[in-house]
N, C-alpha and C positions, 0 to 999 in steps of 0.2 A: 681743455675739454673738446671732444669731437663734436661735429655738427649733429650727429645722430644722438649723442649723449645729451646735448643741449635740448634737442627736440623732445627726447623722452622726459627730461626733467620738466620742461615747460608743460608737456601734456599731463604729467603727473599732478601738477598743481591745479589742473582743471578738473581732474577726475574725482568722483566721489570716493570717500574713504569708507570701506566696508568693514565692519566688525564681524566677528563670528556670529553674534546674535542677529545682526541685521541681515546677513546672508541667509541664515536659516529661515528667516521670515519671507524670503523671496521665493516664489515658485521656481522649481529647478529649471524649467525651460526658459526662464527669464534671467538666469544667473550668467555671469561671465564664465567662460570655460578656461581653466588654467592652461590648457594646451595652446590656446590662441590668444593669450593675454597680450602678446606683443605683435599680433598680426598687422597692426597699423604701421609698424616699423620694418616689416620683413621685406626682403627682395621678392620679385615676382615668382621666382622658382620656390622660394621658401614659403610663400603664401600657399602654393599648391601642396607642398609637403605638410604644412600645418593642417590644411583641410583634410588631407589623407589621414593623418593621425586622428583627427576628430571623427571622421566617418568610420574608422575602425571600431569605435565604441558602439556603433550600431550593432555589431556582431558579437563583440567580446564583452560588452557591458561597461559600466562606469562605476568606479569605486565598488560598493557592495551590491549594486543593482544588476539586473540580468540583461544579457544580450539576446539577440534573436536565435542564437544557436543553443541556448539553455534548454534543458529538457522540459522544464515547466512551461516555457513559452511554446515549444513545439507541441506539447500535449494540448494546450489551449487552442492552438491553430487547428489541430486535428479534430477537436470536438466541434468547433464552429463549422469546419468544412463538412463534417457529417450532417449538421443541421441544414446547411445549404444544399447538400446532396439530396436530402429528402424533398426539398422544393423542386429540384430538377426532375425528380421522378414523376411529379404531378404538377406541372407549372400552371395548369388551368385554374387550380384552386389556390395557388400560392405565388409568392414572389420574394425576391431579395431586394431590399431597399438600402442603398448606401447614401448617407447624407452628411453634409458638412458645409462649412462657410469658407469663402475665399479659396485658397489653394486646396484645402481639404475637399471642398465641393467640386473643384475642377478635377481632382483625382477620382472622385466618385463618378463623375461624368465619363472620364476616359475609361475607367474600369468597366462600367456598365455597358458602354458602347462597344468596347473591344470584345467582351465575352458574349454579348448578344449576337454580334456578327458571326462569331465562331459557332454558336448554337445553330443559327440559321443556315450556315454553310453545311451543317450536318443534318439538315432537315428537321431540326428540333425547334420547339417553341421558345422564344426568348423570355427570360424571367427576371432579368436584372433591371432595376430602376434606380435612377439617381435623383437626388434633391440637392439644390444649392441655394442657400439663402440669397434673396434678391432676384431669383429666377435666372433665366438664361442670359440676361444682360450681364450678370455677374461672372459669366465665363470669360468675359473680355475686359471688364473693368470693375473696380472695387465698388461694392454697395454695402458699406460698413453698417449703416443704421439697421439694415435687415437682420444682422447677426444678433442683435439684442432683443428680438421680438420672439419670445417663447410661444405666445399664442399663435402667431403666424406659422411657426415651425410645426406645431401640432396640427394646424389646419391643412398645411401642405402634405403632411404624412397621411392624414385621414383621406385626403383626395387621391393620393397615390395608391392606396391599398383598397380602394372601394371594391367591394365584391369578393375580396380574398378572405379565405378562412385560416390561412397559415402564412405567416410573414416572418422572415429573418430580417431584423432591422440592425444595420451597422451604422452607428453614429460616430463620426470622427471629429474630435475636438482636441487638438494636440496639447493645449494647455489646460484642458478641462475648464474652459472659460466661456463657452458660447451658449447663451441662453436659448438660441434658436434650436440647438441640438438638445438642450436640457428639456425644453417643452415637449419634444418628440419622445424623449426617454421617459418622461413622466407619463405620457399617454400609453407607452408600451407597458410600463409597470402596472398600470391600472387594468390592463387587458392581457394578462399572461396566457389566457386560453387561446389567443390568436398570435401574439407576438413572442418571438425569441429575441430579446434585446441584447445587442453586443456593443460594447463601448471600446473605442480605440483612443487611447490618450497616453501622455508621457509625463504626467505629474502624479504624485501620490494622491490617493483618494481624499486625504484630509486637506489637501490644497485645492480641491475642486471649488472654483469660484462660481460655478453655475448652479450650486445647490439651492439657491434662493428660488429657482424656478421649479424645484421638485417639492411637491406637497409634503408636509411634515409626516403624514401617515405613511408615505411611501419611501421615506429616506432610509429606514432599515432595510427595505428591499433593494434600494440602490446599492447599499454597501454589499449586500449579498450578491447581487448581479455583478457588481464590479469585480468581486473576487472570483466568482465561479464562471462567468460568461464573458468577461472582458479579455481582449488581447492587449496586454499592457506590458510591453518590454521595459527594460530598465530605464529609469529616469536619467537624463543626461543633458547638460547644458549645450546650447548651440555654439558653433564657431563664432558667430556674431550674436551677442546676447539678445534673446527675444525673437530672433528671426527663425520662426518654427517652420518656414518653408524649406529650410536647409536639411538638417539631419532628420527632424521629425517628418518632413515631407517625404524624404527618401524612404524612411522606415515605413510610413503609411503606404506608399506605393508597393513596397515589397510585401507587406502584410496582405493588402487587398488582392494583389495578383496571386499570391500563394494560396490564399483561401479559395479563390475561384478555380485555380488549377487543380488543387487537391480535391475539390468537390467534383470537378469534371472527371478526374482520374478514377473516382469511385465507380464510374459508369464505363470506363475503358481501361481495363487492367493492363492492356498492352502498353500503356504509357509508362508504367512502372515508376511513378513519381513518389517521392517522399518529401516531407517538409524539410528535413535536414539537407537533402540533396538540392532542393530548390534554393534554400537560403545560401548554401555553399556556392551555388552557381552565381547568385547575385553578388556575393562577396568577391568572387573571381572577376566578375565584370567590373565591379567597382575598382578593384586593384589594377586591372588592365588599363583603365582610364588614367589612374594616377601614375602608372609606369611611364606615361608620357609627360612626366613633370617638366622636363626641359622644354618641350614644344609648347606645353600649356603656359609655362612661365613666359616664353617669348610672346605668346598671344596676349597675355595680361600686360606685358610691357608695351606692346603696340597700342592696346586699348587705352592705357594710361597716358599715352602721348597724344592721343586724338583730342 
């Protein structure tokens, strides 16, 4: 028996055994991905190729679920972009709030800052705001306890939208598990005359673990909003089980930037942007990175020797 085979056999005795029933009970973002099941035994170059195969699911979908280039997802992105565009027309009375915890909150920060800078460069009023659980300290280090505070989430949202009469709220929680975001969503659902709530997540609605923070009277509305106003691409396991800053983080970045770019294009027809065109561009960029698999593998090899 080879050393590699012995290593795999030893590892197998340590790994939990999943039955079909037990796997079905696990949220999809927490499940092992069949494509990367042997990533711990792969060569540095093969690690890159495995990650490439996993990331392709962002665009093509996983099993029966949808990818970013599916017509249903493109239609949802267009509808949300139209809502954001209406805020851009009158930013004095409205704003776009992007909120999340951990990596999702950091992506909210980057998106809001980037597009506010662009608006100001065009002599226009910035209208994007970000919220991250734990405040700005969480941009640099984890503040995990803050993610579980639904009341604090609602308070922070109330503070961010003071004086605004129209708000597009985009709550990002990759596993649908953040009470901080749930508290904000509950607030939005109770004030639909002001808020257009949008949920970005990557698990089925029935696996949403944050529903305890949504009042019973508003849970039917949650289901409705989730179906009609969410941007929810196909559910897909991460390359490393549960590490949602990987594929889910990449997908979140693409969605947020595409929403903002499409909203801006509504005011500048010369840009000639389409959702499918933007998503195809991101796919090409992703593939261009993985085309350097040989060099990336060498980099991983060096890092592993340090």
